[in-house]
C-alpha positions as CSV (number, residue, x, y, z in Angstrom):
1,M,159.6,49.8,197.5
2,N,158.9,53.3,198.6
3,E,155.6,54.4,200.3
4,G,154.3,56.2,197.2
5,K,154.7,53.1,195.0
6,L,153.0,50.9,197.7
7,E,150.0,53.3,197.9
8,Q,149.7,53.4,194.1
9,K,149.9,49.6,193.9
10,S,147.3,49.3,196.7
11,A,145.0,51.8,194.9
12,H,145.3,49.9,191.6
13,K,144.5,46.7,193.3
14,L,141.4,48.2,194.8
15,Y,140.1,49.8,191.6
16,V,141.0,47.1,189.2
17,K,140.5,44.0,191.2
18,G,137.7,45.2,193.5
19,F,135.5,47.6,191.7
20,K,136.1,46.2,188.3
21,Y,135.3,42.6,189.5
22,I,132.1,43.8,191.1
23,D,131.2,45.6,187.9
24,I,131.9,42.6,185.6
25,T,130.0,40.3,188.0
26,L,126.9,42.5,187.9
27,K,127.1,43.0,184.2
28,N,127.1,39.2,183.7
29,A,124.5,38.5,186.4
30,F,121.5,39.0,184.0
31,R,123.1,37.8,180.8
32,K,120.8,34.7,180.9
33,Y,117.8,37.0,180.6
34,Y,119.4,38.8,177.6
35,I,119.8,42.1,179.5
36,S,122.8,43.8,181.2
37,Y,122.6,45.0,184.8
38,E,122.3,48.6,183.5
39,Q,119.4,47.6,181.3
40,Y,117.8,45.8,184.3
41,I,118.0,49.0,186.3
42,I,116.5,51.0,183.4
43,L,113.7,48.5,183.0
44,N,113.0,48.8,186.7
45,L,112.9,52.6,186.5
46,I,110.5,52.5,183.5
47,D,108.3,49.9,185.2
48,T,108.0,51.6,188.6
49,E,108.1,55.3,187.6
50,H,107.1,57.4,184.6
51,L,110.5,58.6,183.4
52,N,111.9,60.0,180.2
53,T,115.5,59.7,178.9
54,T,116.6,62.8,180.8
55,D,115.1,61.5,184.1
56,I,116.8,58.1,183.7
57,S,120.1,59.7,182.8
58,E,120.0,61.8,186.0
59,R,119.1,58.8,188.1
60,L,121.9,56.7,186.7
61,F,124.5,59.5,186.6
62,E,124.9,58.7,182.9
63,T,124.8,60.8,179.8
64,K,121.6,61.1,177.8
65,S,123.3,59.5,174.8
66,A,124.4,56.5,176.9
67,V,120.9,56.0,178.1
68,S,119.5,56.5,174.6
69,R,121.8,53.7,173.4
70,Q,120.6,51.4,176.2
71,L,116.9,52.3,175.4
72,T,117.5,51.6,171.7
73,S,119.0,48.2,172.6
74,L,116.1,47.4,174.8
75,S,113.7,48.4,172.1
76,R,115.4,46.3,169.4
77,S,115.2,43.4,171.8
78,G,111.5,43.9,172.1
79,L,111.7,44.6,175.9
80,I,110.4,48.2,175.7
81,E,108.4,50.3,173.2
82,F,108.1,54.0,172.6
83,E,104.7,55.6,172.2
84,D,104.0,59.2,171.1
85,V,102.2,61.3,173.7
86,P,98.9,62.4,172.2
87,G,98.8,66.2,171.7
88,D,102.5,66.7,172.5
89,R,105.0,65.6,169.8
90,R,108.0,66.6,172.0
91,F,107.4,63.7,174.4
92,T,107.5,60.0,174.0
93,D,106.3,57.5,176.6
94,I,108.5,54.5,177.3
95,K,106.6,51.3,178.1
96,V,107.8,47.9,179.2
97,T,106.5,45.1,176.8
98,E,105.2,41.7,177.9
99,Q,108.6,40.2,176.9
100,G,110.2,43.0,179.0
101,Y,108.1,42.2,182.0
102,D,109.0,38.5,181.7
103,A,112.8,39.3,181.7
104,L,112.3,41.9,184.5
105,K,110.4,39.3,186.6
106,K,113.2,36.7,186.3
107,A,115.9,39.3,186.9
108,R,114.2,40.7,190.0
109,K,114.0,37.2,191.4
110,K,117.7,36.7,190.8
111,E,118.5,40.2,192.3
112,I,116.5,39.3,195.5
113,A,118.4,36.0,195.7
114,M,121.7,37.8,195.3
115,H,120.8,40.2,198.0
116,K,119.7,37.4,200.4
117,Y,123.0,35.6,199.7
118,M,125.1,38.7,200.4
119,K,123.2,39.4,203.6
120,K,123.7,35.8,204.7
121,T,127.4,35.6,203.8
122,V,128.6,39.1,204.5
123,G,126.1,40.1,207.2
124,V,123.6,43.0,207.1
125,D,125.7,45.3,209.2
126,N,128.9,44.6,207.2
127,L,127.0,44.9,203.9
128,Q,125.7,48.3,204.9
129,Q,129.1,49.4,206.0
130,Y,130.7,48.2,202.7
131,F,128.1,50.1,200.8
132,E,128.6,53.3,202.7
133,E,132.4,53.0,202.4
134,T,132.1,52.3,198.7
135,M,129.9,55.3,198.2
136,L,132.3,57.4,200.2
137,I,135.2,56.3,198.0
138,A,133.2,57.0,194.9
139,Q,132.3,60.5,196.1
140,K,135.9,61.3,197.1
141,L,137.1,60.1,193.7
142,A,134.5,62.4,192.0
143,D,135.6,65.3,194.2
144,F,139.2,64.7,193.4
145,N,138.5,64.5,189.7
146,D,136.6,67.8,189.9
147,E,139.4,69.5,191.8
148,Y,142.1,68.0,189.4
149,K,140.2,69.3,186.3
150,K,139.9,72.7,187.9
151,K,143.7,72.8,188.6
152,E,144.5,71.7,185.1
153,R,142.3,74.4,183.6
154,E,143.9,77.0,185.8
155,S,147.4,75.9,184.9
156,H,146.5,76.2,181.2
157,S,145.1,79.8,181.6
């Protein structure tokens, strides 16, 4: 097998088996509380900071429509509610309901336990190193995608 094919196979293994497995594991981690990991993060943001849809989308690096879908799902589940801001019809407050606080409390407890487990089994220094390396890989992939899109646009001009 040539070097290019080995690199491609290695990259696929990293992306598919590594990142995807972590993503699936996190998505399933809070299923018991009837929320996804993304919804848990959104509930946390709403609870700890006064954020609107745009603010949340910027924090999560998601589109506003993706965040709106998550907020709609959380609202339908009774975990958040929307309140009009008196005197300003353009804005809506997003509030965590009692049911939302209950789910958030249980999910936070699990997240803390997961964090402690990871620190114990992987080690604090290793965990920080893995996080930094993962963030570096994510940033490099984003940079590559930006450059690749630019080259594609230039080649079509």
